[in-house]
N, C-alpha and C positions, 0 to 999 in steps of 0.2 A: 955628765952632761944628762945622760940617761936617768940617773937617779933623781935628780931635780925635775924632770920632766913627770916621772912617776908619783914624786911627791906632792906637785902641782895638780895633778889629775886627780890624786887620791882627796885634796883639799876642795877642789870642786866638786867632787862628789860628795862629799862631807857638808858642803855648803848648802849644795842644792835639797838634799836628803832632810837638812834639817829646815829650811825654808817650806818644805812640803809637810813638814811634822811629822816625818814618817820615823820609824828605827831602823838600825842595821839588820834586824830580824824581820821585820815588814818588807824591806826592798829587798832581802835574800830570798824569802819566800816568794814574792811575787817575779821574781828573776827565775826560780827553779835553782838556787845557789843554797849552799849551807851558807849560815851566818858568819862562820869563820873565812870562807873564801871571801863572802863581800868585805869583810873587816880589813884584809887583805889588800885588796884593791884602794880602800881609802887609806889606810896607811902607806901607800907606796910601795910595799913589796913585792905585790903580783901584779903583773900584767894582764889585761883584759885581751881577748881574742877580738877578732873583728865582730862575731857574732854577739859575744856578750857586750861589746861596746854599743853595737845597735840597739840590743834589748835596753841598756840602762838608758841610752839618748831616746827612745820611745817611751819609757815608764817614766822619766824624768821631764819628759818635753823640751828636751836641749838639743844643741846640735853637736856633733862630732869636733866639729872644727873648734867650737868653744872650747870643750873639755882637752883639747890635744893643745890649745893655746895659741889656734890660728885666726881665733876672732876674740872680741871682746864681751862677746855677748851668746 
């Protein structure tokens, strides 16, 4: 179950990044992450910390509820 949740979060991150026309490198730089770290978030390999999740939500202008599958928007 946990793996499915990480993969779904990663898919949503990738979809939103692409909607915004950003590369993984741009997102990682804006968040202060190394690009391979952000890439692992998108692939569902690495879990975000609360502070990382908050920073991603602010950058992408989306809610954590959406990313976590609690809301459809």
